[in-house]
DSSP file (Angstrom, degrees, kcal/mol; ACC not computed):
  #  RESIDUE AA STRUCTURE BP1 BP2  ACC     N-H-->O    O-->H-N    N-H-->O    O-->H-N    TCO  KAPPA ALPHA  PHI   PSI    X-CA   Y-CA   Z-CA
    1    1 A X              0   0    0      0, 0.0     3,-0.1     0, 0.0     2,-0.0   0.000 360.0 360.0 360.0 127.5   -1.8  -95.2  167.0
    2    2 A X        -     0   0    0      1,-0.1     2,-0.2     3,-0.0    32,-0.0  -0.336 360.0-103.8 -68.7 148.7   -4.8  -97.5  166.7
    3    3 A X        -     0   0    0      1,-0.1     2,-0.4     2,-0.0    -1,-0.1  -0.494  40.2-108.9 -69.5 138.8   -4.2 -101.0  165.3
    4    4 A X        +     0   0    0     -2,-0.2    -1,-0.1     1,-0.1     5,-0.1  -0.572  37.2 176.0 -74.4 124.5   -5.4 -101.3  161.7
    5    5 A X        +     0   0    0     -2,-0.4     2,-0.3     3,-0.1    -1,-0.1   0.196  59.3  67.0-110.5  12.3   -8.6 -103.4  161.5
    6    6 A X  S    S-     0   0    0      2,-0.0    19,-0.2     1,-0.0   103,-0.1  -0.842  87.3-111.3-131.2 164.8   -9.2 -102.9  157.7
    7    7 A X  S    S+     0   0    0     -2,-0.3   102,-2.7    17,-0.2     2,-0.4   0.683 101.0  46.0 -69.9 -16.3   -7.4 -103.9  154.5
    8    8 A X  E     -AB  24 108A   0     16,-1.4    16,-2.9   100,-0.2     2,-0.4  -0.988  58.6-179.8-136.1 133.3   -6.4 -100.3  153.7
    9    9 A X  E     -AB  23 107A   0     98,-2.8    98,-3.2    -2,-0.4     2,-0.4  -0.999   7.7-165.7-131.9 133.9   -4.9  -97.5  155.8
   10   10 A X  E     -AB  22 106A   0     12,-2.8    12,-3.0    -2,-0.4     2,-0.5  -0.966   8.4-152.2-118.9 134.8   -4.1  -94.0  154.6
   11   11 A X  E     -AB  21 105A   0     94,-2.6    94,-2.4    -2,-0.4     2,-0.5  -0.927  11.1-164.9-103.9 124.6   -1.9  -91.5  156.4
   12   12 A X  E     +AB  20 104A   0      8,-3.0     7,-2.7    -2,-0.5     8,-2.2  -0.948  22.4 156.7-112.9 123.0   -2.8  -87.9  155.7
   13   13 A X  E     -AB  18 103A   0     90,-2.2    90,-2.3    -2,-0.5     2,-0.4  -0.867  38.6-133.5-142.3 173.1   -0.2  -85.4  156.7
   14   14 A X  E >  S-AB  17 102A   0      3,-2.0     3,-2.5    -2,-0.3     2,-0.3  -0.996  75.9 -41.0-132.3 125.8    1.3  -81.9  156.3
   15   15 A X  T 3  S-     0   0    0     86,-2.3    -2,-0.1    -2,-0.4    88,-0.0  -0.419 128.9 -19.3  54.2-115.3    5.0  -81.5  156.0
   16   16 A X  T 3  S+     0   0    0     -2,-0.3     2,-0.3    -3,-0.1    -1,-0.3   0.485 118.9  93.4 -97.8  -3.6    6.4  -83.9  158.7
   17   17 A X  E <   -A   14   0A   0     -3,-2.5    -3,-2.0     2,-0.0     2,-0.6  -0.707  68.2-135.4-100.0 140.4    3.2  -84.3  160.7
   18   18 A X  E     +A   13   0A   0     -2,-0.3    -5,-0.3    -5,-0.2     3,-0.1  -0.824  25.3 175.6 -85.6 122.9    0.5  -86.9  160.5
   19   19 A X  E     +     0   0A   0     -7,-2.7    17,-3.7    -2,-0.6    18,-0.5   0.799  62.1   4.6 -97.9 -37.0   -2.8  -85.1  160.7
   20   20 A X  E     -AC  12  35A   0     -8,-2.2    -8,-3.0    15,-0.3     2,-0.4  -0.993  54.5-148.6-148.6 150.3   -5.3  -87.9  160.1
   21   21 A X  E     -AC  11  34A   0     13,-2.6    13,-2.8    -2,-0.3     2,-0.5  -0.989  16.5-161.4-118.4 133.0   -5.3  -91.7  159.7
   22   22 A X  E     -AC  10  33A   0    -12,-3.0   -12,-2.8    -2,-0.4     2,-0.5  -0.961   2.4-164.4-120.1 116.5   -8.1  -93.2  157.5
   23   23 A X  E     -AC   9  32A   0      9,-3.1     9,-2.5    -2,-0.5     2,-0.4  -0.872  16.4-172.4-100.0 131.9   -8.9  -96.9  157.8
   24   24 A X  E     -AC   8  31A   0    -16,-2.9   -16,-1.4    -2,-0.5     2,-0.6  -0.977  27.1-166.9-133.5 135.4  -11.0  -98.2  154.8
   25   25 A X  E  >> - C   0  30A   0      5,-2.6     5,-1.9    -2,-0.4     4,-1.1  -0.936  10.9-174.9-113.1 102.7  -12.8 -101.4  154.0
   26   26 A X  T  45S+     0   0    0     -2,-0.6    -1,-0.1     1,-0.2     3,-0.1   0.879  82.5  54.6 -66.3 -37.4  -13.5 -101.0  150.3
   27   27 A X  T  45S+     0   0    0      1,-0.2    -1,-0.2    -3,-0.1    -2,-0.0   0.913 119.2  32.1 -63.0 -43.5  -15.5 -104.3  150.2
   28   28 A X  T  45S-     0   0    0      2,-0.1    -1,-0.2     0, 0.0    -2,-0.2   0.504 104.7-128.9 -91.3  -5.4  -17.8 -103.1  153.0
   29   29 A X  T  <5 +     0   0    0     -4,-1.1    24,-0.4     1,-0.2     2,-0.4   0.917  57.8 146.1  55.2  48.0  -17.6  -99.4  152.0
   30   30 A X  E   < -C   25   0A   0     -5,-1.9    -5,-2.6    22,-0.1     2,-0.4  -0.921  29.1-170.6-118.3 143.1  -16.7  -98.4  155.5
   31   31 A X  E     -C   24   0A   0     -2,-0.4     2,-0.4    20,-0.3    -7,-0.2  -0.993   5.6-176.4-133.4 135.9  -14.4  -95.6  156.6
   32   32 A X  E     -C   23   0A   0     -9,-2.5    -9,-3.1    -2,-0.4     2,-0.4  -1.000  10.4-162.8-132.1 133.3  -13.1  -94.7  160.0
   33   33 A X  E     -C   22   0A   0     16,-0.5     2,-0.5    -2,-0.4   -11,-0.2  -0.932   9.1-164.9-121.5 140.3  -10.9  -91.6  160.6
   34   34 A X  E     -C   21   0A   0    -13,-2.8   -13,-2.6    -2,-0.4     2,-0.4  -0.990  15.3-151.6-120.0 123.2   -8.6  -90.7  163.5
   35   35 A X  E     -C   20   0A   0     -2,-0.5   -15,-0.3   -15,-0.2   -16,-0.1  -0.781  16.2-175.4 -99.4 140.2   -7.6  -87.1  163.7
   36   36 A X        +     0   0    0    -17,-3.7     2,-0.3    -2,-0.4   -16,-0.2   0.093  68.8  55.8-119.0  19.4   -4.3  -86.1  165.3
   37   37 A X        -     0   0    0    -18,-0.5   -18,-0.0     1,-0.1    -1,-0.0  -0.990  63.7-146.7-146.2 149.9   -4.8  -82.3  165.1
   38   38 A X  S    S+     0   0    0     -2,-0.3     2,-0.9    -3,-0.0     5,-0.1   0.600  75.8 101.4 -88.6 -12.8   -7.4  -80.0  166.3
   39   39 A X    >   -     0   0    0      1,-0.2     3,-2.0     2,-0.1     4,-0.5  -0.623  59.9-161.7 -75.3 104.3   -6.9  -77.7  163.3
   40   40 A X  G >  S+     0   0    0     -2,-0.9     3,-0.6     1,-0.3     6,-0.2   0.739  87.1  65.6 -62.9 -22.2   -9.8  -78.6  161.1
   41   41 A X  G 3  S+     0   0    0      1,-0.2    -1,-0.3     5,-0.1    -2,-0.1   0.702 105.2  44.8 -70.9 -18.2   -8.0  -77.1  158.1
   42   42 A X  G <  S+     0   0    0     -3,-2.0    -1,-0.2   -23,-0.1    -2,-0.2   0.445  92.5 102.0-103.6  -3.1   -5.4  -79.8  158.4
   43   43 A X  S X  S-     0   0    0     -3,-0.6     3,-0.9    -4,-0.5   -23,-0.1  -0.525  79.1-120.9 -83.4 150.4   -7.8  -82.8  158.9
   44   44 A X  T 3  S+     0   0    0      1,-0.3    -1,-0.1    -2,-0.2     3,-0.1   0.859 111.8  20.1 -57.4 -38.9   -8.5  -85.2  156.1
   45   45 A X  T >  S-     0   0    0      1,-0.4     3,-2.0     3,-0.2    -1,-0.3   0.099  98.7-136.0-120.8  21.7  -12.3  -84.4  156.2
   46   46 A X  T <  S-     0   0    0     -3,-0.9    -1,-0.4     1,-0.3    -2,-0.1  -0.428  80.8  -6.9  62.9-123.4  -12.3  -81.1  158.0
   47   47 A X  T 3  S+     0   0    0     -2,-0.2     2,-0.4    -3,-0.1    -1,-0.3   0.596 106.5 110.7 -80.6 -12.5  -15.0  -81.0  160.6
   48   48 A X    <   +     0   0    0     -3,-2.0     3,-0.3     1,-0.2    -3,-0.2  -0.504  40.4 179.2 -72.6 122.4  -16.5  -84.4  159.6
   49   49 A X  S    S+     0   0    0     -2,-0.4   -16,-0.5     1,-0.2     2,-0.3   0.746  77.7  32.8 -92.6 -28.7  -15.8  -87.0  162.2
   50   50 A X  S    S-     0   0    0    -18,-0.1    -1,-0.2    -5,-0.1   -18,-0.1  -0.694  81.4-165.9-131.3  79.7  -17.5  -90.0  160.6
   51   51 A X        -     0   0    0     -2,-0.3   -20,-0.3    -3,-0.3     2,-0.1  -0.289  16.4-125.7 -68.7 149.7  -17.2  -89.7  156.8
   52   52 A X     >  -     0   0    0      1,-0.1     4,-2.0   -22,-0.1     5,-0.1  -0.396  28.7-105.6 -82.3 169.2  -19.2  -91.8  154.4
   53   53 A X  H  > S+     0   0    0    -24,-0.4     4,-2.4     1,-0.2     5,-0.1   0.864 123.3  54.5 -64.1 -35.4  -17.6  -93.9  151.7
   54   54 A X  H  > S+     0   0    0      2,-0.2     4,-2.2     1,-0.2    -1,-0.2   0.879 107.0  49.9 -66.5 -38.0  -18.7  -91.4  149.1
   55   55 A X  H  > S+     0   0    0      2,-0.2     4,-2.2     1,-0.2    -1,-0.2   0.875 109.6  52.4 -66.7 -36.6  -17.0  -88.6  151.1
   56   56 A X  H  X S+     0   0    0     -4,-2.0     4,-2.4     2,-0.2    -2,-0.2   0.929 109.3  48.8 -62.5 -46.2  -13.9  -90.7  151.2
   57   57 A X  H  X S+     0   0    0     -4,-2.4     4,-2.3     1,-0.2    -2,-0.2   0.906 111.6  49.2 -61.4 -41.7  -14.0  -91.2  147.4
   58   58 A X  H  X S+     0   0    0     -4,-2.2     4,-1.8     2,-0.2    -1,-0.2   0.885 109.0  53.3 -64.9 -38.3  -14.5  -87.5  146.9
   59   59 A X  H  X S+     0   0    0     -4,-2.2     4,-0.7     2,-0.2    -2,-0.2   0.929 108.2  49.9 -61.9 -45.5  -11.5  -86.8  149.2
   60   60 A X  H >< S+     0   0    0     -4,-2.4     3,-1.4     1,-0.2    -2,-0.2   0.938 110.1  50.2 -58.0 -47.3   -9.3  -89.1  147.2
   61   61 A X  H >< S+     0   0    0     -4,-2.3     3,-1.3     1,-0.3    -1,-0.2   0.835 104.2  59.1 -61.6 -31.9  -10.3  -87.4  144.0
   62   62 A X  H 3< S+     0   0    0     -4,-1.8    -1,-0.3     1,-0.3    -2,-0.2   0.695 101.8  56.1 -70.2 -16.6   -9.5  -84.0  145.5
   63   63 A X  T << S+     0   0    0     -3,-1.4     2,-0.3    -4,-0.7    -1,-0.3   0.194 108.0  48.6-102.5  15.7   -5.9  -85.2  146.1
   64   64 A X  S <  S-     0   0    0     -3,-1.3     3,-0.1    -4,-0.0    22,-0.1  -0.938  99.9 -72.6-143.9 170.3   -5.2  -86.1  142.5
   65   65 A X        -     0   0    0     -2,-0.3    -2,-0.1     1,-0.1    24,-0.1  -0.290  62.4 -94.6 -64.4 149.1   -5.5  -84.5  139.1
   66   66 A X    >   -     0   0    0      1,-0.1     3,-1.7    -4,-0.1    -1,-0.1  -0.269  22.0-125.4 -68.0 149.9   -9.1  -84.3  137.8
   67   67 A X  T 3  S+     0   0    0      1,-0.3    -1,-0.1    -3,-0.1     5,-0.1   0.780 111.3  55.4 -62.4 -27.5  -10.4  -86.9  135.5
   68   68 A X  T 3  S+     0   0    0      4,-0.1    -1,-0.3     3,-0.1     3,-0.1   0.367  79.7 133.3 -88.7   5.0  -11.4  -84.3  132.9
   69   69 A X    X   -     0   0    0     -3,-1.7     3,-1.4     1,-0.1     2,-0.1  -0.271  66.1-103.2 -62.4 139.4   -7.8  -82.8  132.8
   70   70 A X  T 3  S+     0   0    0      1,-0.3    -1,-0.1     2,-0.1    -2,-0.0  -0.373 106.2  12.0 -60.0 136.5   -6.4  -82.1  129.3
   71   71 A X  T 3> S+     0   0    0     -3,-0.1     4,-1.6     3,-0.1     3,-0.4   0.804  79.2 152.3  63.1  32.3   -3.9  -84.8  128.3
   72   72 A X  H <>  +     0   0    0     -3,-1.4     4,-2.6     1,-0.2     5,-0.2   0.878  67.1  59.0 -58.7 -39.5   -5.0  -87.1  131.2
   73   73 A X  H  > S+     0   0    0      1,-0.2     4,-2.2     2,-0.2    -1,-0.2   0.865 104.1  51.1 -61.2 -35.8   -4.0  -90.2  129.2
   74   74 A X  H  > S+     0   0    0     -3,-0.4     4,-2.2     2,-0.2    -1,-0.2   0.886 109.7  50.0 -66.9 -38.5   -0.4  -88.9  128.9
   75   75 A X  H  X S+     0   0    0     -4,-1.6     4,-1.6     2,-0.2    -2,-0.2   0.901 111.0  48.6 -66.1 -41.1   -0.3  -88.3  132.7
   76   76 A X  H  <>S+     0   0    0     -4,-2.6     5,-2.8     2,-0.2     4,-0.4   0.902 110.8  51.0 -64.7 -40.3   -1.6  -91.8  133.3
   77   77 A X  H ><5S+     0   0    0     -4,-2.2     3,-1.0     1,-0.2    -2,-0.2   0.902 107.3  53.6 -61.9 -41.9    1.0  -93.2  130.9
   78   78 A X  H 3<5S+     0   0    0     -4,-2.2    -1,-0.2     1,-0.3    -2,-0.2   0.846 111.5  45.2 -61.2 -35.4    3.7  -91.2  132.8
   79   79 A X  T 3<5S-     0   0    0     -4,-1.6    -1,-0.3    -5,-0.1    -2,-0.2   0.461 114.3-120.7 -85.8  -2.6    2.6  -92.8  136.0
   80   80 A X  T < 5 +     0   0    0     -3,-1.0     2,-0.4    -4,-0.4    -3,-0.2   0.906  64.0 144.3  61.5  44.5    2.4  -96.3  134.3
   81   81 A X      < -     0   0    0     -5,-2.8    -1,-0.2     1,-0.1    -2,-0.1  -0.931  48.3-148.0-115.4 138.5   -1.3  -96.6  135.1
   82   82 A X  S    S-     0   0    0     -2,-0.4     2,-0.3     1,-0.1    -1,-0.1   0.739  77.7  -1.2 -77.5 -22.7   -3.8  -98.3  132.8
   83   83 A X  S    S-     0   0    0     -7,-0.1     2,-0.6     2,-0.1    -1,-0.1  -0.959  89.2 -73.3-158.7 169.7   -6.8  -96.2  133.7
   84   84 A X        +     0   0    0     -2,-0.3     2,-0.3    -3,-0.1   -17,-0.0  -0.618  55.8 151.4 -76.8 116.1   -7.9  -93.4  136.0
   85   85 A X     >  -     0   0    0     -2,-0.6     4,-2.4     1,-0.1     3,-0.3  -0.892  36.8-148.9-145.1 112.1   -8.2  -94.6  139.6
   86   86 A X  H  > S+     0   0    0     -2,-0.3     4,-2.5     1,-0.2     5,-0.2   0.853  97.5  50.5 -53.6 -40.9   -7.7  -92.0  142.4
   87   87 A X  H  > S+     0   0    0      1,-0.2     4,-2.1     2,-0.2    -1,-0.2   0.925 111.7  47.4 -65.4 -42.9   -6.3  -94.5  144.9
   88   88 A X  H  > S+     0   0    0     -3,-0.3     4,-1.1     2,-0.2    -1,-0.2   0.883 112.3  50.5 -65.0 -37.4   -3.8  -95.9  142.3
   89   89 A X  H  X S+     0   0    0     -4,-2.4     4,-2.6     1,-0.2     3,-0.4   0.919 110.1  50.0 -64.4 -43.5   -2.8  -92.3  141.4
   90   90 A X  H  X S+     0   0    0     -4,-2.5     4,-2.6     1,-0.2     5,-0.2   0.860 104.0  58.5 -65.1 -35.9   -2.3  -91.4  145.1
   91   91 A X  H  < S+     0   0    0     -4,-2.1    -1,-0.2     1,-0.2    -2,-0.2   0.845 114.7  38.3 -61.3 -31.4   -0.1  -94.5  145.6
   92   92 A X  H  < S+     0   0    0     -4,-1.1    -2,-0.2    -3,-0.4    -1,-0.2   0.841 129.4  29.1 -85.2 -37.1    2.2  -93.1  142.9
   93   93 A X  H >< S-     0   0    0     -4,-2.6     3,-1.4    -5,-0.1    -3,-0.2   0.514  94.7-127.4-104.3  -7.1    2.1  -89.4  143.7
   94   94 A X  T 3<  -     0   0    0     -4,-2.6    10,-3.2     1,-0.2    -4,-0.2   0.742  61.8 -78.0  58.4  25.8    1.4  -89.6  147.5
   95   95 A X  T 3  S+     0   0    0     -6,-0.3    -1,-0.2     8,-0.2     2,-0.2   0.712  83.6 163.4  62.7  20.3   -1.5  -87.2  146.9
   96   96 A X    <   -     0   0    0     -3,-1.4     2,-0.3    -6,-0.1    -1,-0.2  -0.511  19.0-165.1 -76.2 138.8    0.9  -84.3  146.6
   97   97 A X    >   -     0   0    0      5,-0.5     3,-1.1     3,-0.3     5,-0.1  -0.893  27.5-123.9-121.8 153.2   -0.5  -81.2  145.0
   98   98 A X  T 3  S+     0   0    0     -2,-0.3    -1,-0.1     1,-0.2    -2,-0.0   0.760 106.5  52.4 -66.7 -25.0    1.4  -78.2  143.7
   99   99 A X  T 3  S+     0   0    0      2,-0.0     2,-0.3    -3,-0.0    -1,-0.2   0.300 110.2  33.6-102.9  11.5   -0.5  -75.7  145.8
  100  100 A X    <   -     0   0    0     -3,-1.1    -3,-0.3     2,-0.1   -86,-0.0  -0.941  69.4-120.0-152.5 177.2   -0.1  -77.2  149.3
  101  101 A X  S    S+     0   0    0     -2,-0.3   -86,-2.3    -5,-0.1     2,-0.1   0.144  70.2 117.7-106.3  16.8    2.2  -79.2  151.7
  102  102 A X  E     -B   14   0A   0    -88,-0.2    -5,-0.5    -7,-0.1     2,-0.3  -0.474  37.7-178.5 -87.2 157.7   -0.2  -82.1  152.3
  103  103 A X  E     -B   13   0A   0    -90,-2.3   -90,-2.2    -2,-0.1     2,-0.4  -0.956  16.4-146.9-147.8 163.4    0.5  -85.7  151.4
  104  104 A X  E     -B   12   0A   0    -10,-3.2     2,-0.4    -2,-0.3   -92,-0.2  -0.999   8.7-165.3-135.7 130.4   -1.2  -89.1  151.5
  105  105 A X  E     -B   11   0A   0    -94,-2.4   -94,-2.6    -2,-0.4     2,-0.5  -0.968  11.8-146.4-119.1 135.5    0.5  -92.5  152.1
  106  106 A X  E     -B   10   0A   0     -2,-0.4     2,-0.4   -96,-0.2   -96,-0.2  -0.839  13.5-174.7-104.7 132.6   -1.3  -95.7  151.4
  107  107 A X  E     -B    9   0A   0    -98,-3.2   -98,-2.8    -2,-0.5     2,-0.5  -0.990  11.2-153.5-127.1 123.6   -0.6  -98.9  153.4
  108  108 A X  E     -B    8   0A   0     -2,-0.4     2,-0.8  -100,-0.2  -100,-0.2  -0.847  17.2-131.2 -99.0 129.3   -2.3 -102.1  152.5
  109  109 A X    >   -     0   0    0   -102,-2.7     3,-1.3    -2,-0.5    -2,-0.0  -0.696  15.9-162.5 -81.1 110.1   -2.8 -104.6  155.3
  110  110 A X  T 3  S+     0   0    0     -2,-0.8    -1,-0.2     1,-0.3  -103,-0.1   0.613  80.4  71.4 -71.8 -13.4   -1.4 -107.9  153.9
  111  111 A X  T 3         0   0    0      1,-0.2    -1,-0.3  -104,-0.0  -104,-0.1   0.565 360.0 360.0 -80.6  -6.6   -3.2 -110.0  156.5
  112  112 A X    <         0   0    0     -3,-1.3    -1,-0.2  -105,-0.1    -2,-0.1   0.450 360.0 360.0 -88.6 360.0   -6.6 -109.4  154.9
Protein backbone atom coordinates (compact mmCIF):
# COMPACT_ATOMS: atom_id res chain seq x y z
CA UNK A 1 0.00 0.00 0.00
CA UNK A 2 1.51 3.35 -1.00
CA UNK A 3 2.22 5.91 1.69
CA UNK A 4 -0.35 8.69 1.72
CA UNK A 5 1.15 11.96 0.45
CA UNK A 6 -2.08 13.99 0.59
CA UNK A 7 -4.43 15.30 3.28
CA UNK A 8 -7.22 12.94 2.23
CA UNK A 9 -7.34 9.22 1.39
CA UNK A 10 -10.42 7.28 0.37
CA UNK A 11 -10.65 3.50 0.29
CA UNK A 12 -13.15 2.17 -2.24
CA UNK A 13 -14.14 -1.43 -1.84
CA UNK A 14 -16.65 -4.15 -2.47
CA UNK A 15 -17.70 -6.48 0.31
CA UNK A 16 -14.40 -7.23 2.13
CA UNK A 17 -12.00 -6.21 -0.66
CA UNK A 18 -10.29 -2.88 -1.30
CA UNK A 19 -10.63 -2.18 -5.02
CA UNK A 20 -9.10 1.32 -5.27
CA UNK A 21 -7.34 3.86 -3.09
CA UNK A 22 -7.88 7.52 -3.92
CA UNK A 23 -5.46 10.16 -2.61
CA UNK A 24 -6.78 13.72 -2.83
CA UNK A 25 -5.44 17.20 -2.27
CA UNK A 26 -8.52 19.39 -2.20
CA UNK A 27 -6.45 22.56 -1.97
CA UNK A 28 -4.43 21.71 -5.09
CA UNK A 29 -7.36 19.89 -6.75
CA UNK A 30 -5.19 16.86 -7.43
CA UNK A 31 -6.28 13.23 -7.44
CA UNK A 32 -4.22 10.06 -7.62
CA UNK A 33 -5.78 6.61 -7.79
CA UNK A 34 -4.29 3.18 -7.12
CA UNK A 35 -6.29 0.21 -8.37
CA UNK A 36 -6.11 -3.19 -6.67
CA UNK A 37 -8.29 -5.09 -9.11
CA UNK A 38 -8.20 -5.65 -12.84
CA UNK A 39 -12.00 -5.72 -12.98
CA UNK A 40 -12.85 -2.23 -14.29
CA UNK A 41 -16.42 -2.63 -13.02
CA UNK A 42 -15.04 -2.69 -9.47
CA UNK A 43 -12.62 0.23 -9.83
CA UNK A 44 -13.45 3.66 -8.46
CA UNK A 45 -13.19 5.32 -11.87
CA UNK A 46 -13.60 2.34 -14.16
CA UNK A 47 -11.03 2.50 -16.98
CA UNK A 48 -9.80 5.97 -16.01
CA UNK A 49 -6.26 5.78 -14.63
CA UNK A 50 -5.70 9.48 -13.95
CA UNK A 51 -9.01 11.10 -12.95
CA UNK A 52 -9.43 14.85 -12.88
CA UNK A 53 -10.66 16.64 -9.78
CA UNK A 54 -14.02 17.13 -11.50
CA UNK A 55 -14.27 13.38 -12.14
CA UNK A 56 -13.47 12.80 -8.46
CA UNK A 57 -16.26 15.18 -7.42
CA UNK A 58 -18.70 13.42 -9.77
CA UNK A 59 -17.63 10.06 -8.32
CA UNK A 60 -18.36 11.29 -4.78
CA UNK A 61 -21.79 12.51 -5.83
CA UNK A 62 -22.51 9.14 -7.42
CA UNK A 63 -21.97 7.48 -4.03
CA UNK A 64 -24.56 9.50 -2.12
CA UNK A 65 -28.17 10.54 -2.54
CA UNK A 66 -28.78 13.21 -5.19
CA UNK A 67 -28.94 16.85 -4.23
CA UNK A 68 -32.34 17.10 -5.89
CA UNK A 69 -33.84 14.26 -3.83
CA UNK A 70 -37.24 14.85 -2.30
CA UNK A 71 -36.99 15.58 1.43
CA UNK A 72 -33.22 16.03 1.19
CA UNK A 73 -33.24 18.41 4.18
CA UNK A 74 -34.75 15.68 6.34
CA UNK A 75 -32.04 13.27 5.24
CA UNK A 76 -29.33 15.80 6.05
CA UNK A 77 -30.92 16.41 9.43
CA UNK A 78 -30.94 12.65 10.05
CA UNK A 79 -27.21 12.56 9.30
CA UNK A 80 -26.67 15.64 11.48
CA UNK A 81 -25.23 17.62 8.56
CA UNK A 82 -25.82 21.36 8.07
CA UNK A 83 -25.76 21.30 4.25
CA UNK A 84 -25.30 19.03 1.24
CA UNK A 85 -21.67 18.03 0.84
CA UNK A 86 -20.93 14.66 -0.81
CA UNK A 87 -17.72 14.04 1.16
CA UNK A 88 -19.41 14.76 4.50
CA UNK A 89 -22.32 12.49 3.52
CA UNK A 90 -19.90 9.71 2.59
CA UNK A 91 -18.10 10.07 5.90
CA UNK A 92 -21.44 9.33 7.59
CA UNK A 93 -22.80 6.66 5.21
CA UNK A 94 -19.54 5.10 3.93
CA UNK A 95 -20.89 5.72 0.43
CA UNK A 96 -23.15 2.70 0.73
CA UNK A 97 -26.00 2.44 -1.74
CA UNK A 98 -29.04 0.18 -1.58
CA UNK A 99 -28.37 -1.39 -4.97
CA UNK A 100 -24.72 -2.55 -4.66
CA UNK A 101 -22.06 -3.92 -2.27
CA UNK A 102 -19.55 -1.08 -2.62
CA UNK A 103 -18.38 1.23 0.16
CA UNK A 104 -16.08 4.21 0.68
CA UNK A 105 -14.05 4.98 3.78
CA UNK A 106 -12.52 8.38 4.32
CA UNK A 107 -9.21 8.85 6.12
CA UNK A 108 -7.90 12.31 6.88
CA UNK A 109 -4.14 12.65 7.20
CA UNK A 110 -3.63 14.59 10.43
CA UNK A 111 -0.04 15.56 9.59
CA UNK A 112 -1.21 17.99 6.90
